[in-house]
N, CA, C and O atoms as CSV, one atom per row, in Angstrom:
chain,resi,resn,atom,element,x,y,z
A,1,MET,N,N,-14.093,70.406,11.230
A,1,MET,CA,C,-14.077,71.848,11.180
A,1,MET,C,C,-14.058,72.367,12.613
A,1,MET,O,O,-14.872,71.963,13.444
A,2,ALA,N,N,-13.117,73.269,12.890
A,2,ALA,CA,C,-12.985,73.808,14.237
A,2,ALA,C,C,-14.100,74.803,14.520
A,2,ALA,O,O,-14.495,75.589,13.659
A,3,LYS,N,N,-14.594,74.746,15.750
A,3,LYS,CA,C,-15.641,75.691,16.139
A,3,LYS,C,C,-14.996,77.016,16.511
A,3,LYS,O,O,-13.958,77.054,17.171
A,4,VAL,N,N,-15.629,78.105,16.077
A,4,VAL,CA,C,-15.106,79.440,16.339
A,4,VAL,C,C,-16.137,80.193,17.160
A,4,VAL,O,O,-17.330,80.159,16.859
A,5,THR,N,N,-15.680,80.859,18.176
A,5,THR,CA,C,-16.606,81.641,18.996
A,5,THR,C,C,-17.069,82.862,18.202
A,5,THR,O,O,-16.382,83.306,17.283
A,6,PRO,N,N,-18.235,83.403,18.559
A,6,PRO,CA,C,-18.727,84.589,17.846
A,6,PRO,C,C,-17.748,85.764,17.894
A,6,PRO,O,O,-17.610,86.486,16.906
A,7,GLY,N,N,-17.077,85.963,19.008
A,7,GLY,CA,C,-16.100,87.046,19.125
A,7,GLY,C,C,-14.926,86.853,18.178
A,7,GLY,O,O,-14.477,87.802,17.533
A,8,ALA,N,N,-14.427,85.618,18.096
A,8,ALA,CA,C,-13.309,85.322,17.193
A,8,ALA,C,C,-13.747,85.486,15.746
A,8,ALA,O,O,-12.988,85.973,14.908
A,9,PHE,N,N,-14.977,85.076,15.461
A,9,PHE,CA,C,-15.488,85.231,14.101
A,9,PHE,C,C,-15.530,86.707,13.705
A,9,PHE,O,O,-15.108,87.061,12.605
A,10,ILE,N,N,-16.029,87.563,14.579
A,10,ILE,CA,C,-16.098,89.006,14.295
A,10,ILE,C,C,-14.694,89.567,14.082
A,10,ILE,O,O,-14.478,90.368,13.172
A,11,ARG,N,N,-13.729,89.147,14.924
A,11,ARG,CA,C,-12.341,89.612,14.742
A,11,ARG,C,C,-11.786,89.185,13.389
A,11,ARG,O,O,-11.108,89.967,12.722
A,12,GLN,N,N,-12.067,87.951,12.979
A,12,GLN,CA,C,-11.588,87.462,11.686
A,12,GLN,C,C,-12.235,88.230,10.536
A,12,GLN,O,O,-11.574,88.556,9.550
A,13,VAL,N,N,-13.522,88.515,10.668
A,13,VAL,CA,C,-14.207,89.272,9.617
A,13,VAL,C,C,-13.610,90.663,9.498
A,13,VAL,O,O,-13.354,91.134,8.390
A,14,ARG,N,N,-13.386,91.324,10.621
A,14,ARG,CA,C,-12.789,92.671,10.583
A,14,ARG,C,C,-11.387,92.635,9.991
A,14,ARG,O,O,-11.005,93.528,9.234
A,15,GLN,N,N,-10.620,91.603,10.337
A,15,GLN,CA,C,-9.261,91.465,9.806
A,15,GLN,C,C,-9.293,91.298,8.284
A,15,GLN,O,O,-8.515,91.935,7.574
A,16,GLU,N,N,-10.184,90.449,7.786
A,16,GLU,CA,C,-10.294,90.240,6.338
A,16,GLU,C,C,-10.830,91.487,5.643
A,16,GLU,O,O,-10.378,91.828,4.550
A,17,ALA,N,N,-11.789,92.169,6.266
A,17,ALA,CA,C,-12.359,93.379,5.658
A,17,ALA,C,C,-11.319,94.487,5.553
A,17,ALA,O,O,-11.380,95.312,4.641
A,18,SER,N,N,-10.368,94.512,6.479
A,18,SER,CA,C,-9.328,95.545,6.410
A,18,SER,C,C,-8.377,95.310,5.237
A,18,SER,O,O,-7.661,96.229,4.838
A,19,LYS,N,N,-8.356,94.094,4.676
A,19,LYS,CA,C,-7.487,93.785,3.540
A,19,LYS,C,C,-8.104,94.188,2.202
A,19,LYS,O,O,-7.425,94.187,1.175
A,20,VAL,N,N,-9.390,94.532,2.217
A,20,VAL,CA,C,-10.090,94.862,0.974
A,20,VAL,C,C,-9.577,96.188,0.435
A,20,VAL,O,O,-9.435,97.158,1.179
A,21,THR,N,N,-9.301,96.221,-0.855
A,21,THR,CA,C,-8.896,97.458,-1.513
A,21,THR,C,C,-10.083,97.971,-2.314
A,21,THR,O,O,-10.486,97.352,-3.299
A,22,TRP,N,N,-10.641,99.098,-1.895
A,22,TRP,CA,C,-11.811,99.654,-2.552
A,22,TRP,C,C,-11.398,100.506,-3.736
A,22,TRP,O,O,-10.376,101.190,-3.665
A,23,PRO,N,N,-12.162,100.489,-4.829
A,23,PRO,CA,C,-11.817,101.326,-5.990
A,23,PRO,C,C,-12.059,102.797,-5.672
A,23,PRO,O,O,-12.883,103.147,-4.828
A,24,THR,N,N,-11.320,103.636,-6.370
A,24,THR,CA,C,-11.515,105.069,-6.188
A,24,THR,C,C,-12.797,105.498,-6.897
A,24,THR,O,O,-13.375,104.730,-7.667
A,25,ARG,N,N,-13.233,106.711,-6.637
A,25,ARG,CA,C,-14.442,107.235,-7.275
A,25,ARG,C,C,-14.260,107.277,-8.794
A,25,ARG,O,O,-15.179,106.947,-9.544
A,26,LYS,N,N,-13.069,107.684,-9.242
A,26,LYS,CA,C,-12.804,107.771,-10.675
A,26,LYS,C,C,-12.848,106.381,-11.321
A,26,LYS,O,O,-13.433,106.214,-12.391
A,27,GLU,N,N,-12.234,105.387,-10.675
A,27,GLU,CA,C,-12.257,104.013,-11.206
A,27,GLU,C,C,-13.682,103.494,-11.313
A,27,GLU,O,O,-14.038,102.829,-12.286
A,28,THR,N,N,-14.500,103.801,-10.304
A,28,THR,CA,C,-15.885,103.354,-10.323
A,28,THR,C,C,-16.657,104.006,-11.459
A,28,THR,O,O,-17.423,103.333,-12.149
A,29,LEU,N,N,-16.467,105.311,-11.666
A,29,LEU,CA,C,-17.170,106.010,-12.739
A,29,LEU,C,C,-16.731,105.522,-14.111
A,29,LEU,O,O,-17.566,105.339,-14.998
A,30,VAL,N,N,-15.437,105.310,-14.297
A,30,VAL,CA,C,-14.932,104.833,-15.590
A,30,VAL,C,C,-15.461,103.428,-15.874
A,30,VAL,O,O,-15.899,103.143,-16.989
A,31,THR,N,N,-15.424,102.562,-14.882
A,31,THR,CA,C,-15.913,101.199,-15.064
A,31,THR,C,C,-17.411,101.190,-15.368
A,31,THR,O,O,-17.864,100.449,-16.241
A,32,THR,N,N,-18.176,102.011,-14.652
A,32,THR,CA,C,-19.612,102.090,-14.893
A,32,THR,C,C,-19.891,102.603,-16.306
A,32,THR,O,O,-20.767,102.082,-16.996
A,33,GLY,N,N,-19.149,103.618,-16.733
A,33,GLY,CA,C,-19.307,104.146,-18.085
A,33,GLY,C,C,-19.018,103.095,-19.144
A,33,GLY,O,O,-19.731,102.996,-20.143
A,34,MET,N,N,-17.969,102.311,-18.924
A,34,MET,CA,C,-17.621,101.263,-19.883
A,34,MET,C,C,-18.702,100.180,-19.936
A,34,MET,O,O,-18.977,99.631,-21.003
A,35,VAL,N,N,-19.303,99.880,-18.812
A,35,VAL,CA,C,-20.386,98.891,-18.802
A,35,VAL,C,C,-21.549,99.399,-19.643
A,35,VAL,O,O,-22.103,98.646,-20.443
A,36,PHE,N,N,-21.929,100.670,-19.475
A,36,PHE,CA,C,-23.021,101.230,-20.267
A,36,PHE,C,C,-22.697,101.228,-21.760
A,36,PHE,O,O,-23.560,100.920,-22.582
A,37,VAL,N,N,-21.463,101.567,-22.110
A,37,VAL,CA,C,-21.058,101.572,-23.520
A,37,VAL,C,C,-21.132,100.156,-24.098
A,37,VAL,O,O,-21.647,99.968,-25.200
A,38,MET,N,N,-20.626,99.165,-23.371
A,38,MET,CA,C,-20.645,97.794,-23.869
A,38,MET,C,C,-22.072,97.255,-23.975
A,38,MET,O,O,-22.379,96.508,-24.904
A,39,VAL,N,N,-22.941,97.621,-23.040
A,39,VAL,CA,C,-24.342,97.192,-23.121
A,39,VAL,C,C,-24.994,97.790,-24.354
A,39,VAL,O,O,-25.737,97.106,-25.057
A,40,PHE,N,N,-24.723,99.069,-24.623
A,40,PHE,CA,C,-25.281,99.722,-25.808
A,40,PHE,C,C,-24.779,99.054,-27.085
A,40,PHE,O,O,-25.565,98.777,-27.990
A,41,LEU,N,N,-23.470,98.794,-27.162
A,41,LEU,CA,C,-22.910,98.160,-28.356
A,41,LEU,C,C,-23.469,96.749,-28.557
A,41,LEU,O,O,-23.785,96.361,-29.682
A,42,ALA,N,N,-23.588,95.995,-27.486
A,42,ALA,CA,C,-24.138,94.643,-27.603
A,42,ALA,C,C,-25.591,94.689,-28.042
A,42,ALA,O,O,-26.013,93.878,-28.867
A,43,SER,N,N,-26.365,95.629,-27.502
A,43,SER,CA,C,-27.777,95.708,-27.893
A,43,SER,C,C,-27.912,96.117,-29.357
A,43,SER,O,O,-28.791,95.609,-30.053
A,44,MET,N,N,-27.076,97.008,-29.830
A,44,MET,CA,C,-27.126,97.401,-31.240
A,44,MET,C,C,-26.727,96.228,-32.137
A,44,MET,O,O,-27.335,96.014,-33.186
A,45,PHE,N,N,-25.720,95.477,-31.733
A,45,PHE,CA,C,-25.292,94.316,-32.506
A,45,PHE,C,C,-26.440,93.316,-32.642
A,45,PHE,O,O,-26.754,92.869,-33.745
A,46,PHE,N,N,-27.060,92.971,-31.521
A,46,PHE,CA,C,-28.142,91.983,-31.567
A,46,PHE,C,C,-29.364,92.519,-32.301
A,46,PHE,O,O,-30.080,91.746,-32.939
A,47,PHE,N,N,-29.621,93.824,-32.226
A,47,PHE,CA,C,-30.716,94.412,-32.978
A,47,PHE,C,C,-30.472,94.260,-34.476
A,47,PHE,O,O,-31.376,93.887,-35.223
A,48,LEU,N,N,-29.244,94.551,-34.911
A,48,LEU,CA,C,-28.917,94.445,-36.331
A,48,LEU,C,C,-28.958,92.992,-36.811
A,48,LEU,O,O,-29.471,92.715,-37.895
A,49,VAL,N,N,-28.433,92.081,-36.026
A,49,VAL,CA,C,-28.474,90.665,-36.398
A,49,VAL,C,C,-29.920,90.189,-36.478
A,49,VAL,O,O,-30.292,89.487,-37.419
A,50,ASP,N,N,-30.736,90.567,-35.497
A,50,ASP,CA,C,-32.137,90.165,-35.493
A,50,ASP,C,C,-32.878,90.745,-36.693
A,50,ASP,O,O,-33.701,90.065,-37.307
A,51,SER,N,N,-32.588,91.995,-37.025
A,51,SER,CA,C,-33.227,92.613,-38.190
A,51,SER,C,C,-32.823,91.904,-39.484
A,51,SER,O,O,-33.650,91.704,-40.373
A,52,GLY,N,N,-31.560,91.531,-39.583
A,52,GLY,CA,C,-31.083,90.813,-40.760
A,52,GLY,C,C,-31.743,89.450,-40.899
A,52,GLY,O,O,-32.160,89.064,-41.991
A,53,ILE,N,N,-31.836,88.722,-39.795
A,53,ILE,CA,C,-32.487,87.415,-39.838
A,53,ILE,C,C,-33.960,87.573,-40.186
A,53,ILE,O,O,-34.502,86.780,-40.956
A,54,GLN,N,N,-34.607,88.580,-39.632
A,54,GLN,CA,C,-36.018,88.824,-39.931
A,54,GLN,C,C,-36.219,89.110,-41.421
A,54,GLN,O,O,-37.170,88.615,-42.026
A,55,PHE,N,N,-35.334,89.901,-42.006
A,55,PHE,CA,C,-35.418,90.222,-43.424
A,55,PHE,C,C,-35.284,88.964,-44.280
A,55,PHE,O,O,-36.051,88.750,-45.219
A,56,VAL,N,N,-34.299,88.142,-43.941
A,56,VAL,CA,C,-34.058,86.917,-44.703
A,56,VAL,C,C,-35.260,85.970,-44.592
A,56,VAL,O,O,-35.681,85.392,-45.594
A,57,VAL,N,N,-35.804,85.811,-43.412
A,57,VAL,CA,C,-36.950,84.924,-43.226
A,57,VAL,C,C,-38.150,85.441,-44.004
A,57,VAL,O,O,-38.868,84.652,-44.618
A,58,LYS,N,N,-38.383,86.748,-43.993
A,58,LYS,CA,C,-39.507,87.310,-44.743
A,58,LYS,C,C,-39.334,87.085,-46.239
A,58,LYS,O,O,-40.306,86.812,-46.943
A,59,GLN,N,N,-38.114,87.198,-46.723
A,59,GLN,CA,C,-37.837,86.968,-48.137
A,59,GLN,C,C,-38.097,85.502,-48.499
A,59,GLN,O,O,-38.665,85.213,-49.552
A,60,ILE,N,N,-37.686,84.595,-47.640
A,60,ILE,CA,C,-37.908,83.174,-47.912
A,60,ILE,C,C,-39.392,82.855,-47.886
A,60,ILE,O,O,-39.878,82.115,-48.741
A,61,LEU,N,N,-40.120,83.400,-46.922
A,61,LEU,CA,C,-41.553,83.141,-46.843
A,61,LEU,C,C,-42.319,83.796,-47.990
A,61,LEU,O,O,-43.373,83.298,-48.385
A,62,ALA,N,N,-41.812,84.893,-48.526
A,62,ALA,CA,C,-42.457,85.567,-49.643
A,62,ALA,C,C,-42.337,84.734,-50.910
A,62,ALA,O,O,-43.167,84.871,-51.808
A,63,LEU,N,N,-41.343,83.887,-51.006
A,63,LEU,CA,C,-41.185,83.034,-52.195
A,63,LEU,C,C,-42.330,82.046,-52.297
A,63,LEU,O,O,-42.723,81.676,-53.404
A,64,GLY,N,N,-42.867,81.617,-51.191
A,64,GLY,CA,C,-43.939,80.629,-51.208
A,64,GLY,C,C,-45.310,81.233,-51.383
A,64,GLY,O,O,-46.277,80.502,-51.601
A,65,ALA,N,N,-45.423,82.532,-51.296
A,65,ALA,CA,C,-46.748,83.157,-51.383
A,65,ALA,C,C,-47.199,83.378,-52.814
A,65,ALA,O,O,-48.292,83.894,-53.044
């Protein structure tokens, strides 16, 4: 591995950072909104599945009582 001087390293970092394409404010807001919607949908799905499993287990355990 070739050794790079600190000055050359900083120049390379700046060069690579200039290639970064940052999202617009609208893209960031839309993406953030979609993340919140998907988190809500996933939590509701798992809540319903958990409630269903809980119901079934209670019914099975009630048979033995």
